[in-house]
C-alpha positions as CSV (number, residue, x, y, z in Angstrom):
1,M,-23.3,-6.8,72.0
2,V,-22.2,-3.4,70.6
3,T,-25.2,-1.3,69.9
4,F,-24.5,0.6,66.6
5,R,-26.8,3.4,67.3
6,S,-24.6,4.3,70.5
7,A,-21.5,3.9,68.4
8,V,-22.4,6.9,66.3
9,A,-22.0,9.4,68.9
10,A,-18.9,7.9,70.2
11,T,-16.9,6.9,66.9
12,G,-14.9,9.1,65.0
13,A,-11.3,9.9,63.9
14,A,-9.2,12.2,63.0
15,A,-7.8,15.5,61.3
16,L,-4.1,15.3,60.9
17,G,-3.0,19.2,61.4
18,L,-0.2,20.8,59.7
19,V,3.1,21.4,61.7
20,A,3.7,24.9,62.3
21,L,6.9,26.4,60.8
22,A,9.2,27.9,63.2
23,A,8.9,31.6,63.4
24,S,11.5,33.6,61.5
25,P,11.6,36.8,59.6
26,S,11.9,34.9,56.4
27,A,9.6,31.8,57.3
28,T,6.3,31.5,55.5
29,A,3.2,31.1,57.8
30,A,1.8,27.8,58.0
31,P,-1.4,27.2,56.4
32,A,-4.5,27.3,58.6
33,Q,-6.0,23.9,59.8
34,P,-8.8,23.0,57.8
35,A,-12.3,24.0,59.0
36,F,-15.1,21.8,60.6
37,L,-18.8,21.7,60.2
38,A,-21.0,23.8,62.5
39,A,-23.9,22.3,64.4
40,A,-26.4,24.2,62.0
41,Q,-25.0,22.5,59.1
42,M,-25.7,18.8,60.1
43,P,-29.0,17.6,58.2
44,P,-32.3,19.1,59.8
45,S,-33.4,17.3,62.7
46,S,-36.7,17.9,65.1
47,T,-34.5,19.0,68.0
48,P,-31.3,21.4,67.5
49,W,-27.8,20.0,67.0
50,T,-25.1,20.6,69.5
51,A,-21.4,20.3,68.4
52,D,-18.5,19.2,70.7
53,P,-15.2,21.4,70.3
54,V,-12.9,20.4,67.6
55,T,-10.7,17.7,69.7
56,P,-7.2,16.5,69.0
57,G,-6.6,12.8,68.9
58,V,-8.6,9.6,67.8
59,P,-11.6,8.4,69.5
60,E,-11.3,5.3,71.5
61,V,-13.5,3.5,69.0
62,G,-11.9,4.7,65.9
63,V,-13.8,5.6,62.7
64,F,-17.2,3.6,62.3
65,C,-16.7,1.0,59.5
66,S,-12.9,1.8,59.4
67,P,-11.3,2.1,63.0
68,D,-7.8,1.9,61.9
69,A,-8.1,4.2,58.8
70,F,-6.4,7.4,60.2
71,P,-3.1,7.9,62.1
72,A,-3.4,8.8,65.7
73,A,-0.6,11.7,65.9
74,G,-1.9,15.2,65.1
75,T,-5.5,14.0,64.6
76,R,-8.6,16.1,65.2
77,Y,-12.4,15.4,65.1
78,R,-15.7,16.9,66.1
79,A,-18.7,15.0,67.5
80,F,-22.2,16.2,66.9
81,R,-25.6,15.2,68.7
82,T,-29.3,16.1,69.4
83,E,-31.6,15.5,72.1
84,L,-33.3,12.5,70.0
85,D,-30.5,9.9,69.9
86,T,-29.2,11.3,66.7
87,G,-25.5,11.7,66.4
88,G,-22.6,12.2,64.0
89,V,-19.0,12.9,63.8
90,Q,-16.6,14.8,61.4
91,V,-13.1,13.6,60.9
92,T,-10.4,15.6,58.7
93,T,-6.7,14.8,58.0
94,V,-3.9,16.3,55.9
95,A,-2.1,13.9,54.1
96,A,1.6,14.2,53.4
97,T,1.1,14.1,49.6
98,E,-1.9,14.3,47.7
99,A,-1.2,10.5,46.5
100,K,-1.7,9.4,50.0
101,A,-4.9,11.5,50.5
102,V,-6.3,9.4,47.2
103,A,-5.3,6.2,48.7
104,L,-7.1,7.2,52.1
105,V,-10.0,8.0,50.1
106,D,-10.0,4.7,48.1
107,R,-9.5,2.8,51.5
108,L,-12.4,4.5,53.4
109,R,-14.6,4.0,50.4
110,Q,-13.9,0.2,50.2
111,A,-14.3,-0.1,54.1
112,L,-17.7,1.8,53.9
113,L,-19.1,-0.1,50.9
114,S,-18.2,-3.7,52.6
115,C,-19.4,-2.5,56.0
116,G,-22.3,-4.4,56.2
117,E,-20.9,-7.7,55.1
118,R,-18.3,-7.5,57.8
119,I,-20.8,-6.6,60.7
120,E,-23.0,-9.7,59.7
121,R,-19.8,-11.7,59.8
122,E,-18.8,-10.5,63.4
123,Y,-22.6,-10.4,64.7
124,P,-24.6,-13.2,63.2
125,E,-27.7,-12.0,65.1
126,V,-27.3,-8.7,63.1
127,D,-28.7,-8.0,59.4
128,A,-26.7,-5.5,57.8
129,S,-26.7,-3.8,54.3
130,S,-24.3,-1.4,53.0
131,R,-25.3,0.8,49.9
132,Y,-23.4,3.6,47.7
133,H,-25.6,6.5,47.0
134,G,-23.3,8.5,44.9
135,K,-20.7,11.1,44.0
136,V,-21.0,14.7,45.3
137,A,-19.5,17.1,42.8
138,V,-17.2,19.2,45.2
139,E,-13.5,20.0,45.0
140,E,-11.9,16.6,44.1
141,G,-14.8,14.7,44.9
142,A,-17.0,13.2,47.7
143,Y,-18.8,9.8,48.0
144,V,-22.0,8.8,50.2
145,Y,-22.6,5.6,51.6
146,S,-25.4,4.1,53.9
147,L,-25.4,1.5,56.6
148,D,-28.8,-0.3,57.5
149,T,-28.7,-2.5,60.7
150,A,-31.3,-4.5,62.3
151,N,-30.6,-6.6,65.5
152,R,-33.0,-9.6,65.6
153,E,-32.6,-10.5,69.0
154,I,-33.2,-7.0,70.5
155,G,-35.6,-6.1,67.9
156,N,-34.0,-2.4,67.1
157,T,-33.0,-0.9,63.6
158,D,-30.4,1.7,63.0
159,I,-29.5,3.7,60.0
160,H,-26.2,5.4,59.3
161,L,-25.0,7.6,56.6
162,F,-21.2,8.2,55.8
163,S,-19.4,10.6,53.4
164,V,-15.5,10.8,52.4
165,G,-14.5,13.7,50.4
166,R,-11.1,15.5,49.3
167,D,-9.7,18.8,48.4
168,G,-6.0,18.2,47.7
169,R,-4.3,16.6,50.3
170,T,-6.9,17.0,52.9
171,V,-9.5,14.3,53.4
172,T,-12.6,14.7,55.4
173,Y,-15.2,11.9,56.7
174,V,-18.5,12.8,58.1
175,Q,-20.9,10.4,59.6
176,W,-24.7,10.7,60.8
177,G,-26.8,8.0,62.4
178,Q,-30.1,7.6,64.3
179,M,-32.8,4.7,65.0
180,G,-34.7,3.6,61.9
181,D,-34.1,2.4,58.6
182,L,-33.1,3.7,55.1
183,A,-36.4,5.4,54.5
184,D,-35.9,7.6,57.4
185,A,-32.4,8.7,56.3
186,P,-32.1,12.5,55.2
187,V,-30.0,11.2,52.3
188,T,-30.5,14.3,50.2
189,A,-29.7,16.8,53.0
190,F,-26.6,14.8,54.2
191,K,-25.3,15.2,50.5
192,A,-25.5,18.8,51.1
193,T,-24.0,18.5,54.4
194,T,-21.2,16.7,52.6
195,R,-20.8,19.6,50.1
196,T,-20.5,22.1,52.6
197,A,-18.0,20.0,54.8
198,V,-15.7,19.8,51.8
199,N,-16.1,23.6,50.7
200,K,-15.3,24.5,54.3
201,L,-12.0,22.9,54.6
202,H,-9.9,25.2,52.7
203,P,-12.3,28.4,51.9
């Protein structure tokens, strides 16, 4: 049985970096890759957050609730954790076109909203509920979701928050999770983290 709490720190997916142009006197410098959240910009916690380096590639378990959403080639992500079993990840990708970025956001939103139902089908001993928490007004918009899970056999409960946002061709996904239920989740603070994540992509 997969423990959804432990999946938080391990999951993630990706940031598709722009290919640098060959250096020449007439070449235009490639745009800087999108920036990532710092540890202190995650929702407040009773113990400090630490952030791993930004890492190329896709984590083995992919993106929570949508493991195949991001391409493996050229991707980057950053994992976050605290001392109290709270974890998170940010994944960022630059799509080839704005239309493809829009399509990726739509795919992620559908996957996040249906995540609870799919978990219950795969794990009959788990009660899972997904909920939409509204749009964050930043750049082309960001959308916040939650996933509440309870394992009746083990007796543990876990709560996860997710967001997906876009700035032009750049899409970012942020995930937060810990033991507990929705009443324990810092939804308002997570929306602030989401706004910061999107604003930081291309300052």
